[in-house]
C-alpha positions as CSV (number, residue, x, y, z in Angstrom):
1,X,4.6,-11.7,12.2
2,X,2.0,-14.3,12.9
3,X,-1.6,-13.4,13.9
4,X,-3.0,-9.9,14.4
5,X,-1.4,-6.7,15.7
6,X,-3.0,-3.4,16.4
7,X,-1.2,-0.1,16.9
8,X,-3.5,2.1,19.0
9,X,-3.5,5.9,18.7
10,X,-0.8,7.5,20.7
11,X,1.5,4.4,20.7
12,X,4.6,3.8,18.6
13,X,5.8,0.6,16.9
14,X,9.5,0.5,16.0
15,X,10.9,-2.4,13.9
16,X,14.7,-2.3,13.6
17,X,14.9,-4.7,10.6
18,X,12.5,-6.3,8.2
19,X,8.8,-7.0,9.0
20,X,7.2,-10.0,7.4
21,X,3.4,-10.4,7.6
22,X,2.9,-14.2,7.4
23,X,-0.2,-15.7,5.6
24,X,-3.4,-14.6,7.3
25,X,-1.7,-12.1,9.6
26,X,-3.0,-8.5,10.0
27,X,-1.1,-5.4,11.0
28,X,-3.7,-2.7,11.7
29,X,-1.9,0.6,12.0
30,X,-4.7,2.6,10.3
31,X,-4.8,4.7,13.4
32,X,-3.1,7.7,14.9
33,X,-0.4,5.4,16.2
34,X,3.1,5.7,14.7
35,X,5.0,3.0,12.9
36,X,8.7,3.1,11.9
37,X,10.2,0.2,10.0
38,X,14.0,0.4,9.3
39,X,13.9,-2.4,6.7
40,X,11.3,-3.8,4.3
41,X,7.7,-4.9,4.8
42,X,6.8,-8.1,3.1
43,X,3.1,-8.9,2.9
44,X,2.5,-12.6,2.2
45,X,-0.5,-14.3,0.6
46,X,-3.6,-13.6,2.6
47,X,-2.0,-11.1,5.0
48,X,-3.5,-7.6,5.6
49,X,-1.7,-4.3,6.0
50,X,-3.2,-1.0,7.1
51,X,-0.6,1.7,7.6
52,X,-1.0,5.5,8.2
53,X,-3.8,7.9,8.7
54,X,-4.7,11.3,7.1
55,X,-7.7,13.6,7.3
56,X,-10.6,12.4,5.1
57,X,-9.0,9.0,4.8
58,X,-12.4,7.4,4.7
59,X,-14.4,10.6,5.0
60,X,-14.6,13.1,7.8
61,X,-14.4,11.6,11.3
62,X,-12.7,8.6,12.8
63,X,-10.1,7.2,12.8
64,X,-8.0,10.2,11.7
65,X,-10.3,13.2,12.3
66,X,-8.2,16.2,11.2
67,X,-4.9,14.7,12.2
68,X,-2.1,12.9,10.2
69,X,0.5,10.3,10.9
70,X,3.8,10.0,9.1
71,X,4.6,6.3,9.3
72,X,8.0,5.5,7.7
73,X,9.4,2.4,5.9
74,X,13.1,2.8,5.1
75,X,13.0,0.0,2.6
76,X,10.3,-1.5,0.3
77,X,6.8,-2.7,0.8
78,X,6.4,-5.9,-1.3
79,X,3.1,-7.8,-1.3
80,X,2.1,-11.0,-3.0
81,X,-1.7,-11.7,-3.1
82,X,-2.9,-9.7,-0.2
83,X,-6.7,-9.5,0.2
84,X,-6.3,-5.7,0.8
85,X,-3.8,-3.0,1.8
86,X,-4.5,0.5,3.0
87,X,-1.5,2.8,2.8
88,X,-2.4,6.4,3.8
89,X,0.1,9.2,4.5
90,X,3.3,7.2,4.7
91,X,6.9,7.7,3.7
92,X,8.4,4.7,1.9
93,X,12.0,5.2,0.9
94,X,12.0,2.3,-1.6
95,X,9.4,0.7,-3.8
96,X,5.8,-0.3,-3.1
97,X,5.1,-3.4,-5.3
98,X,1.9,-5.5,-5.1
99,X,1.1,-8.5,-7.3
100,X,-2.3,-10.1,-7.3
101,X,-4.7,-10.4,-4.4
102,X,-8.1,-9.3,-3.5
103,X,-11.0,-11.6,-2.7
104,X,-12.0,-11.9,-6.4
105,X,-14.8,-10.3,-8.3
106,X,-17.5,-11.9,-6.3
107,X,-16.0,-11.8,-2.8
108,X,-16.4,-9.2,0.0
109,X,-16.1,-5.6,-1.2
110,X,-12.6,-4.7,0.1
111,X,-10.9,-1.5,-0.9
112,X,-7.2,-1.3,-2.0
113,X,-6.1,2.2,-1.1
114,X,-2.9,4.2,-1.7
115,X,-3.5,7.8,-0.7
116,X,-1.2,10.7,0.2
117,X,2.0,8.7,0.4
118,X,5.6,9.6,-0.6
119,X,7.3,6.7,-2.4
120,X,11.0,7.2,-3.2
121,X,11.0,4.4,-5.8
122,X,8.2,2.8,-7.9
123,X,4.6,2.3,-7.1
124,X,3.4,-0.9,-8.9
125,X,0.1,-2.6,-8.4
126,X,-0.9,-5.4,-10.7
127,X,-3.6,-8.0,-10.9
128,X,-5.7,-7.1,-7.8
129,X,-9.4,-8.2,-7.9
130,X,-12.0,-6.8,-5.5
131,X,-13.9,-3.7,-4.6
132,X,-12.5,-0.2,-5.1
133,X,-8.8,0.4,-5.9
134,X,-6.9,3.6,-6.4
135,X,-3.8,5.7,-6.1
136,X,-4.6,9.3,-5.2
137,X,-2.4,12.3,-4.2
138,X,0.9,10.3,-4.0
139,X,4.3,11.5,-4.8
140,X,6.3,8.8,-6.6
141,X,10.1,9.1,-7.2
142,X,10.1,6.3,-9.8
143,X,7.3,4.9,-12.0
144,X,3.7,4.5,-11.2
145,X,2.4,1.3,-12.9
146,X,-1.2,0.4,-12.3
147,X,-2.4,-2.5,-14.5
148,X,-4.7,-5.5,-14.7
149,X,-6.6,-4.5,-11.6
150,X,-10.4,-5.1,-11.7
151,X,-13.6,-4.5,-9.8
152,X,-16.8,-6.1,-11.0
153,X,-18.8,-4.0,-8.5
154,X,-17.5,-0.4,-8.6
155,X,-17.4,1.5,-11.9
156,X,-15.4,4.2,-10.1
157,X,-12.6,1.7,-9.3
158,X,-9.0,1.9,-10.6
159,X,-8.7,5.6,-9.9
160,X,-5.2,6.9,-10.4
161,X,-5.4,10.7,-9.8
162,X,-3.5,13.8,-8.8
163,X,-0.3,11.8,-8.1
164,X,3.1,13.3,-9.0
165,X,5.5,10.9,-10.8
166,X,9.2,11.9,-11.2
167,X,10.6,9.1,-13.4
168,X,10.5,8.9,-17.2
169,X,7.7,6.5,-18.3
170,X,9.2,4.0,-20.7
171,X,9.1,0.3,-21.1
172,X,12.8,0.1,-20.4
173,X,12.4,2.0,-17.1
174,X,9.4,-0.1,-16.0
175,X,11.0,-3.5,-16.8
176,X,14.8,-3.0,-16.5
177,X,16.0,-0.1,-14.5
178,X,13.1,-0.5,-12.0
179,X,14.5,-3.8,-10.9
180,X,11.2,-5.5,-10.8
181,X,11.0,-8.8,-8.9
182,X,11.2,-12.0,-11.0
183,X,7.5,-12.8,-10.3
184,X,6.3,-9.5,-11.8
185,X,6.6,-9.8,-15.6
């Protein structure tokens, strides 16, 4: 996908294969619209992804009010150097893996949010630099690896809280059985 796309409330976006967000593209589905992707989502350098909506996503009120979506991705979400991602209330059958990104420690204050998702595989976020980042109230079928993420502005950043993780936590599982991409050491 090139450019920007917005999924308005009450509308549905169905992708029958993979969805690739090209450099600089933005998919804004942080609405009460519905998104179903039958394959993977790949977020390339500089692309933005906002997917899903739950109550209190950013406090009471818009865009979700007291309603939730259940956007689904039947594959993985793989991101390489995105400035931000906002995943809220989604079902991802595979892994969510993000390496690098953000606008740096002195750039705009962008959040990197993973809230209220169900992830069938691993949730791995490594090397993001920006505003606040966190993983809250997620259910993860594999491992949750949150490492080398940094905020120079927000001392409350890097929150990993109240998430349920099913897989055993071992170095072998994180590196071998998890099938991490070659670019994620």
